[in-house]
C-alpha positions in Angstrom: 112.0 103.7 84.2 109.1 104.1 86.4 106.7 103.7 83.5 108.8 100.3 82.8 108.5 98.8 86.3 105.2 99.2 86.9 103.8 97.6 83.5 106.0 94.2 84.4 105.9 94.4 87.6 101.5 94.7 87.0 101.5 92.0 84.0 103.6 89.4 86.3 102.2 89.9 89.8 98.4 91.0 89.5 96.8 87.9 88.7 97.4 86.7 92.6 97.4 89.9 94.7 94.5 92.1 95.9 94.2 95.2 93.3 94.8 97.8 96.7 98.2 95.4 97.7 99.3 96.4 94.6 98.5 99.3 94.2 100.0 100.4 97.8 103.9 98.2 96.6 103.6 100.0 93.5 103.9 103.5 95.0 106.1 102.6 97.1 108.2 101.3 95.6 108.1 102.6 92.4 108.0 105.8 92.8 110.1 108.8 90.9 111.6 109.4 94.3 111.9 106.3 95.2 113.8 105.5 91.8 116.1 108.9 92.7 117.1 107.3 95.7 118.0 103.3 94.1 120.0 105.2 91.2 121.8 107.1 93.7 122.7 104.1 95.0 127.0 104.0 94.5 126.3 100.1 95.0 123.2 98.9 92.8 123.3 99.4 89.1 121.1 99.2 86.2 121.7 98.2 82.6 118.4 99.0 80.6 117.6 96.2 77.0 116.2 98.2 73.7 114.8 97.9 70.7 115.2 100.4 68.1 114.4 103.1 70.2 112.0 101.5 73.4 113.2 100.5 76.9 112.1 97.4 76.8 113.5 95.8 79.8 116.1 96.0 82.9 118.7 94.3 85.0 118.9 96.2 88.7 121.8 94.8 90.9 122.4 95.1 94.6 126.0 94.9 96.2 126.6 94.9 100.2 124.7 97.1 102.2 122.8 97.9 99.1 121.4 94.1 98.8 117.7 93.4 100.6 119.7 90.1 102.4 123.8 91.0 103.0 126.1 88.8 101.8 129.5 88.6 101.7 130.9 88.2 98.1 127.8 88.0 96.3 125.7 90.2 93.7 122.1 89.9 94.1 120.6 90.1 90.8 116.7 92.4 92.5 115.2 92.7 88.8 115.4 91.3 85.7 112.3 92.6 84.3 111.3 92.2 80.3 107.9 93.8 79.4 105.1 91.7 78.3 105.5 90.9 74.2 109.3 91.5 73.9 110.0 88.0 76.8 110.6 84.9 74.8 113.8 86.9 72.8 116.1 86.1 75.3 116.4 89.4 76.5 116.3 87.9 80.3 118.8 85.5 79.5 120.8 88.8 77.9 120.0 90.4 81.2 121.4 87.7 83.5 124.6 87.2 81.3 125.6 91.3 82.5 125.8 90.0 85.8 127.0 87.4 85.9 129.9 88.5 83.0 130.3 91.5 86.1 130.3 88.7 89.2 132.7 87.5 87.8 134.0 90.5 87.2 134.8 91.4 90.3 135.7 87.8 91.3 132.4 87.2 93.5 131.8 83.6 94.9 128.1 83.7 93.5 125.3 85.2 92.1 122.1 85.2 94.1 118.1 86.4 93.7 114.9 86.1 95.2 112.1 85.2 93.6 108.0 84.7 94.2 107.5 80.9 95.7 103.8 81.8 93.0 106.1 82.2 89.5 107.0 79.2 88.4 108.0 81.0 85.0 110.4 82.7 87.2 111.3 79.8 88.6 112.6 77.5 85.8 113.4 80.3 84.6 116.4 80.7 87.2 116.2 77.0 87.9 117.7 76.5 83.4 120.4 79.2 84.2 121.6 77.1 87.3 120.2 78.4 90.3 119.3 76.3 93.0 117.4 77.1 95.5 118.8 77.7 99.2 116.5 79.5 101.8 113.8 81.7 102.3 112.7 85.2 103.3 110.0 86.9 102.8 108.2 90.3 101.1 105.9 92.5 101.8 103.9 93.0 99.2 101.2 96.0 99.9 100.0 94.4 103.3 100.4 90.7 102.4 103.6 88.7 103.8 104.4 86.7 101.0 107.4 84.7 100.5 110.3 85.2 98.1 112.6 81.7 97.2 115.7 82.6 97.4 117.9 81.2 94.7 121.6 81.4 94.3 124.7 80.5 91.5 128.1 79.2 91.9 130.0 81.4 90.9 
């Protein structure tokens, strides 16, 4: 999980950020200690997509206090990460459908996520799935304060 996290995050965000800020973020958020902490949180859930024996993507969901912005009756999609070579093969959509099925089973009111305002590909992907922007929040990458668009899908 650590390797796919670092690889997908770097592929997606390195072009728009400094090497120093990328390194600081990767070390803080994808260290083994941090990932173990996330996995052990009973309000966070992980699902992996495989191609043969290789993990090619994963989904991280948060409920309750595990959410980056606590929302009642909601499920946060914190990560849908898919390796570059496997994008365009509906893996992200399959992972999203897993999140949606979980939210519906738990009878939640909506699914939400934050997406970097400078990531038009992700914004377009979530828009096609029915998400609409409803707010913004700050996201710190290294020492750079960035803006995430918060998007939600009513269930």
